C-alpha positions in Angstrom: 8.0 21.4 -26.6 7.7 21.5 -22.9 6.6 18.0 -21.0 5.2 18.3 -17.6 5.9 16.0 -15.1 3.5 15.3 -12.6 3.2 13.8 -9.0 2.6 9.9 -9.3 0.9 8.0 -7.2 3.4 6.3 -4.7 0.7 3.7 -2.8 -2.8 3.0 -2.2 -3.5 5.5 0.9 -0.9 8.2 -0.3 -2.2 11.3 -1.6 1.2 13.7 -2.2 4.5 13.3 -1.8 7.8 15.0 -0.8 10.5 16.0 -3.1 13.4 14.9 -1.4 15.9 15.4 -4.0 16.4 16.8 -7.5 18.8 14.3 -9.5 18.8 16.6 -12.4 18.8 20.3 -12.8 17.5 22.9 -15.3 19.8 22.5 -18.3 20.6 18.4 -17.9 19.9 16.0 -20.4 17.9 13.4 -19.3 16.9 10.2 -21.1 13.4 8.6 -21.2 13.1 6.2 -17.9 16.3 7.7 -16.5 15.6 9.0 -12.3 15.1 12.4 -12.2 14.0 13.0 -8.6 13.7 11.4 -4.8 10.4 11.7 -3.3 9.4 10.3 0.2 5.7 9.4 1.2 5.3 7.8 5.0 5.1 4.1 3.3 8.0 4.5 0.3 10.7 6.4 -0.8 10.7 6.3 -4.6 13.1 7.7 -7.9 10.3 9.1 -9.9 11.7 8.2 -13.9 11.5 10.6 -16.9 8.9 10.1 -19.6 10.7 11.4 -22.1 14.2 12.1 -23.3 15.3 16.1 -23.6 16.5 18.2 -21.6 15.6 19.7 -17.8 13.7 23.0 -18.5 12.0 23.8 -15.3 11.8 22.3 -11.3 8.3 23.5 -10.6 8.5 21.9 -7.3 11.6 22.9 -4.8 13.3 20.1 -2.8 11.2 19.9 0.0 8.1 20.8 -1.6 4.6 18.6 -0.2 2.8 17.9 -3.7 -0.3 16.3 -4.0 -0.7 13.5 -6.4 -1.3 14.3 -10.2 0.0 18.3 -9.0 3.4 19.2 -11.6 6.5 18.9 -10.1 9.0 19.9 -13.3 8.9 20.1 -16.9 11.5 18.5 -19.5 12.1 20.2 -23.1 11.9 17.2 -25.5 12.4 19.6 -28.7 9.7 18.3 -30.6 5.7 18.8 -30.4 4.8 16.4 -27.9 2.1 16.9 -25.8 2.5 20.0 -23.1 0.8 17.8 -19.9 1.9 14.4 -19.5 1.9 12.1 -15.7 4.8 10.5 -14.6 5.4 7.1 -16.2 3.8 4.1 -14.0 4.4 0.9 -14.0 2.3 -1.2 -16.3 -0.8 -2.0 -15.3 -1.0 1.2 -12.8 -4.8 1.1 -12.7 -4.6 -2.2 -10.7 -3.7 0.1 -7.4 -6.8 1.6 -5.5 -7.5 5.0 -6.1 -6.8 6.6 -2.5 -8.1 10.0 -3.0 -11.9 10.6 -1.6 -12.3 13.5 -3.7 -11.8 11.6 -7.0 -15.0 11.0 -8.9 -15.9 6.9 -8.6 -15.4 6.3 -11.9 -11.4 7.3 -11.7 -10.9 4.2 -9.1 -12.0 1.5 -11.4 -9.4 0.3 -14.4 -10.0 0.8 -18.0 -9.8 -2.3 -19.9 -7.5 -2.7 -23.1 -9.6 -5.9 -23.7 -13.2 -6.5 -22.7 -15.4 -9.0 -23.0 -12.7 -11.9 -21.7 -13.4 -15.0 -20.6 -11.6 -17.0 -18.5 -10.0 -19.1 -21.6 -9.0 -16.2 -23.3 -5.4 -16.0 -22.9 -5.6 -12.9 -25.2 -6.9 -11.2 -22.2 -4.7 -7.9 -21.5 -4.0 -5.6 -18.5 -5.5 -3.0 -18.0 -3.9 0.8 -19.5 -2.5 3.1 -17.4 -4.9 5.4 -15.9 -4.7 9.2 -15.6 -3.8 11.0 -12.9 -6.6 13.2 -10.9 -5.9 16.7 -10.2 -6.5 18.3 -7.3 -5.6 22.3 -6.4 -2.6 22.2 -3.7 -3.2 23.1 -0.6 -1.6 26.4 0.5 0.2 25.4 3.3 -0.5 27.0 6.7 2.8 29.6 8.3 4.2 26.7 10.8 5.2 25.0 7.5 5.8 27.8 4.9 9.8 27.8 5.8 9.8 23.7 4.6 13.2 23.1 3.2 14.5 20.3 1.4 16.5 19.1 4.8 13.0 18.0 6.0 12.9 21.0 8.2 9.3 23.0 8.9 9.2 26.4 10.6 13.1 25.4 11.9 11.8 22.1 13.4 13.6 18.6 11.4 10.0 16.8 11.4 9.3 14.0 8.4 6.7 14.4 5.9 4.5 12.4 8.4 4.3 14.6 10.6 4.1 18.0 8.4 1.5 16.5 7.3 -0.9 16.5 10.3 0.9 20.0 11.1 -0.9 21.7 7.9 -4.3 19.3 8.6 -4.2 20.6 12.6 -2.8 24.3 11.9 0.0 23.1 14.7 2.6 25.7 16.1 5.7 23.8 16.6 6.9 25.8 18.8 4.6 24.7 21.2 5.5 21.0 21.5 8.5 19.5 22.3 9.8 16.4 21.0 9.9 13.0 22.5 12.1 11.5 20.0 16.1 11.1 19.6 17.8 14.8 20.1 14.4 16.2 21.1 13.0 15.1 17.3 9.1 15.8 17.2 7.1 12.6 16.1 3.8 11.9 14.6 2.7 10.5 18.8 3.8 14.2 19.9 1.8 15.9 17.8 -1.9 13.9 18.2 -1.0 13.8 21.7 -1.0 17.8 21.6 -4.2 18.3 18.9 -5.7 15.7 21.6 -5.3 18.0 24.3 -5.5 21.3 22.6 -9.4 20.4 20.7 -10.1 19.4 24.7 -9.4 22.6 25.8 -5.8 21.6 27.4 -3.8 23.0 25.0 -1.6 25.3 27.6 -1.4 22.1 29.9 1.0 20.3 26.9 4.1 19.1 28.6 7.2 21.2 27.7 5.3 23.6 25.7 6.9 27.3 25.6 3.7 28.6 25.9 2.3 26.9 29.2 -0.3 29.6 31.3 -1.2 30.8 27.5 -5.2 30.7 27.5 -6.5 28.4 25.8 -8.1 31.3 23.4 -4.5 32.0 21.8 -3.6 28.7 20.6 -4.0 28.2 17.0 -6.7 27.0 15.9 -7.4 23.8 13.7 -9.2 24.1 10.5 -13.1 23.7 10.8 -14.0 20.2 10.6 -16.6 19.5 8.7 -20.4 19.6 10.9 -21.2 16.0 11.4 -17.0 14.8 10.7 -15.0 13.1 14.0 -13.3 15.7 15.1 -16.4 17.9 16.5 -17.1 14.7 18.4 -16.5 14.9 21.9 -16.0 11.9 24.3 -17.1 11.4 28.0 -15.2 11.7 30.5 -11.8 9.1 30.3 -12.6 9.4 26.5 -9.7 10.4 24.0 -10.6 11.2 20.3 -7.3 10.1 18.2 -7.7 13.0 15.1 -7.7 11.0 12.1 -4.1 11.1 9.7 -4.5 11.4 5.9 -3.6 7.8 5.5 -5.9 6.8 8.2 -8.6 8.3 6.0 -7.8 7.2 3.0 -7.3 3.7 3.9 -11.1 3.8 5.6 -12.5 5.4 2.4 -10.6 2.9 0.4 -12.4 0.1 2.6 -15.6 1.5 2.5 -15.4 1.8 -1.0 -14.4 -1.9 -1.6 -17.6 -3.3 0.5 -20.2 -0.5 -1.5 -18.1 -2.0 -4.7 -18.0 -5.7 -4.6 -20.6 -7.8 -3.2 -18.2 -10.0 -0.8 -18.9 -13.7 -0.2 -16.8 -16.0 2.0 -15.2 -19.6 2.2 -12.6 -21.6 3.8 -10.9 -24.4 4.2 -8.3 -26.7 6.3 -5.1 -27.1 4.8 -3.0 -30.1 6.8 0.4 -28.6 6.4 2.1 -31.8 8.0 4.0 -31.8 4.6 5.0 -28.7 4.3 6.0 -28.4 8.0 8.4 -31.6 7.4 10.3 -29.9 4.7 10.5 -26.2 6.4 12.0 -28.0 9.8 14.2 -29.9 7.5 15.0 -27.1 5.0 15.0 -24.0 7.4 18.8 -23.5 8.6 20.4 -24.5 5.6 18.0 -22.4 3.5 18.6 -19.2 6.4 22.5 -19.6 5.7 22.6 -20.2 2.3 20.0 -17.0 1.5 20.6 -14.8 4.4 16.3 -14.9 4.8 14.3 -17.6 7.0 11.9 -20.1 5.8 8.5 -19.7 6.6 5.1 -20.9 5.7 4.4 -18.0 3.1 6.5 -18.7 0.2 5.3 -22.3 0.2 1.4 -21.2 0.0 2.1 -18.3 -2.4 3.8 -21.0 -5.1 0.3 -23.0 -4.0 -2.1 -20.4 -4.7 -0.4 -18.9 -8.3 -0.4 -22.2 -9.3 -4.0 -22.7 -8.5 -4.6 -18.7 -10.4 -2.9 -21.1 -13.2 -6.0 -23.2 -13.2 -8.8 -21.1 -12.5 -7.6 -17.3 -14.1 -11.1 -15.8 -13.2 -9.8 -15.0 -9.6 -6.7 -13.3 -11.4 -9.4 -10.6 -12.9 -11.5 -7.6 -12.6 -14.7 -6.6 -13.3 -15.4 -3.9 -15.7 -19.1 -2.7 -16.9 -18.4 -4.7 -20.4 -17.3 -7.8 -19.1 -14.7 -10.1 -16.8 -11.0 -8.8 -17.2 -9.0 -11.6 -17.0 -5.3 -11.0 -16.2 -2.5 -12.0 -18.0 0.6 -11.3 -15.8 0.3 -12.9 -12.0 1.5 -10.2 -9.7 1.1 -10.9 -6.4 0.0 -8.8 -3.1 1.7 -9.8 -0.2 0.3 -7.5 2.7 2.6 -6.1 5.2 1.4 -4.5 8.3 3.2 -1.7 9.8 2.9 0.2 12.8 0.1 1.9 11.8 -0.2 1.7 8.2 -0.7 -1.4 5.6 0.9 -1.6 2.2 1.2 -4.0 0.0 4.0 -4.6 -2.4 3.8 -6.4 -5.3 5.6 -10.0 -6.6 5.5 -9.2 -10.1 5.2 -12.3 -12.5 5.3 -14.3 -9.3 4.4 -17.8 -11.5 7.5 -17.6 -12.8 9.3 -17.7 -9.5 10.1 -21.0 -7.6 9.7 -21.4 -3.5 13.2 -20.4 -2.9 12.6 -17.4 -5.5 9.3 -16.6 -3.7 11.0 -16.7 -0.5 13.8 -14.2 -1.0 12.0 -12.0 -3.2 9.2 -11.1 -0.3 11.7 -11.1 2.5 13.0 -8.3 0.2 9.7 -6.4 -0.6 8.4 -6.8 3.4 11.5 -5.5 4.6 12.1 -2.7 2.5 8.5 -1.8 3.0 9.2 -1.4 6.1 12.3 0.7 5.6 10.1 2.9 3.2 12.7 1.9 0.7 9.7 0.4 -2.1 10.4 1.6 -5.3 7.2 3.2 -7.6 6.1 -0.5 -9.4 6.3 -2.3 -6.6 3.6 -1.0 -5.1 1.8 -0.9 -8.1 0.0 -3.2 -10.6 -1.2 -5.9 -8.2 -4.0 -8.8 -9.5 -4.2 -10.5 -6.4 -3.3 -10.6 -3.2 -2.0 -13.1 -0.1 -2.4 -11.8 3.4 -0.3 -13.7 5.7 -2.6 -13.2 9.1 -1.2 -16.3 10.6 1.9 -13.9 11.7 -0.1 -12.0 13.3 -1.7 -14.8 15.6 -5.1 -14.9 13.6 -6.5 -18.1 13.3 -9.8 -17.2 11.2 -9.7 -14.1 9.2 -12.5 -12.0 6.6 -10.2 -9.9 4.7 -11.6 -7.1 2.7 -10.9 -7.4 -1.8 -8.2 -4.8 -2.6 -9.8 -2.9 -5.4 -10.1 -4.0 -8.3 -8.8 -7.2 -7.5 -11.0 -10.5 -7.9 -10.6 -12.1 -4.2 -7.8 -11.2 -1.1 -6.6 -14.8 0.3 -6.0 -15.2 3.9 -3.5 -17.8 5.1 -4.0 -18.0 9.7 -1.9 -19.8 11.6 -0.3 -23.3 12.2 -1.8 -24.8 15.1 -0.8 -28.4 15.8 -4.5 -30.3 17.1 -5.8 -33.5 16.9 -8.0 -34.6 14.0 -9.8 -37.9 12.7 -6.9 -39.3 9.8 -8.8 -42.7 8.9 -10.3 -44.5 11.8 -7.8 -42.6 14.3 -7.1 -39.6 16.2 -3.5 -37.9 15.3 -2.2 -34.5 15.8 -1.6 -32.3 12.7 -0.4 -28.8 11.8 -3.6 -27.1 10.6 -4.2 -24.1 8.9 -7.3 -22.4 7.5 -6.8 -20.7 4.2 -10.1 -18.1 3.3 -10.9 -16.1 0.7 -13.0 -13.3 -0.2 -14.3 -13.2 -3.3 -16.2 -10.9 -5.2 -19.6 -12.4 -6.1 -19.8 -10.3 -9.5 -16.9 -12.1 -11.1 -17.1 -15.2 -9.7 -19.5 -17.6 -8.0 -19.3 -20.5 -5.2 -18.1 -22.9 -7.2 -15.2 -21.4 -9.0 -14.3 -19.8 -5.5 -14.4 -23.3 -3.8 -12.6 -25.2 -6.3 -9.9 -22.4 -6.3 -9.2 -22.8 -2.6 -9.2 -26.2 -2.4 -6.8 -26.6 -5.7 -4.7 -24.7 -3.1 -5.2 -26.9 -0.4 -4.3 -30.2 -2.1 -1.2 -28.5 -3.6 0.0 -27.7 0.0 -1.5 -31.3 1.1 -0.1 -33.0 -2.1 3.9 -31.9 -1.1 6.2 -34.8 -1.1 7.7 -34.3 2.3 11.1 -36.1 1.1 11.6 -34.1 -2.1 13.9 -31.5 -1.9 13.1 -27.6 -2.0 13.2 -25.4 -4.8 
């Protein structure tokens, strides 16, 4: 029987992917979990594994095609009476990744627990079951993108998937834009600037446009916005309206849904980082020479967080109507800020890693997140998120929970300042450690105990000890 493989979810704010290259062709034998295709999104480049043994039957989506999440991409002949429709396999606990599609029912974004009614001390609590993909009808591409090919071209123009998405959303004719990138390549910035001018009635004045002087009425019209949508807003004199990309819309939807879903509460403590500071200052040069990555404060805090989660398991949990689902594994999400995006790669089984292991793993994930080379299972299944806002210079942060997790912790900038030590004033490196938590799952008592556990673990390190 033919088994249909669909486009998997490739990130919390990703709604579609581009087939970059087929690794298997019709007639090729396929082993279960063997990679069959390379997929590109604005966030990651990932390989899709086969859901079963068999023979490649049909390539439904050609190379270069942009396919919405949940839509068929190929079929595999399994030679038995298997189900005729099955999603591409996801990593275990795929339901822990927030569902970004604004059109999906709210219930689809919540994980379905395999074991319900788990308590904090119940070690038999297991991860949520895998979530089925939500199908959405494929949009018909406009004429300007109809010629998209496997080499990333649209209508003869070499553009990225992000640019092709903007072209479709705003009905842009690429012939009217001169790219500012290397070799005249058209970037997202070029498209957005063009759309701003066009929607303001000045499309004919786009610098470098091949149709300068053409009346505005001849410029291809953008898709009609909703009556109350932001695209219909006209700024006052001197103001500009930046069109929303699909990624920004999805992030906005996810943030709003998180605030509407979870009653957020907050707690913050100050941490004396003197011991961590001394260890890092002593070890950082040799560490970088030995492992090829910089030694930051992040792995120290991450190690303390996973140890505290073992002591306070209701913070490593999610909410369900049947009860609090306590997760067996500690999969630590590390927020990575990109120029116009945000992604949370996941360190799986983080409690099994030492400070050195966490440092090298997180450095690798962060580098590949910035270069769009994360694997599918590296952006799924997070059970708790740590956000290093101090790397951006922030000194006090209140984060929004990454649904459906129970909490998110922020570590702010380590700043040397005067503090009272005993009856004297001393200069110490101090860091604010904040927790945003779901008040349905935990009260202030549990949340504060967790945060102070992280604080004591960091302050209790032996400054003369060796780095492990």
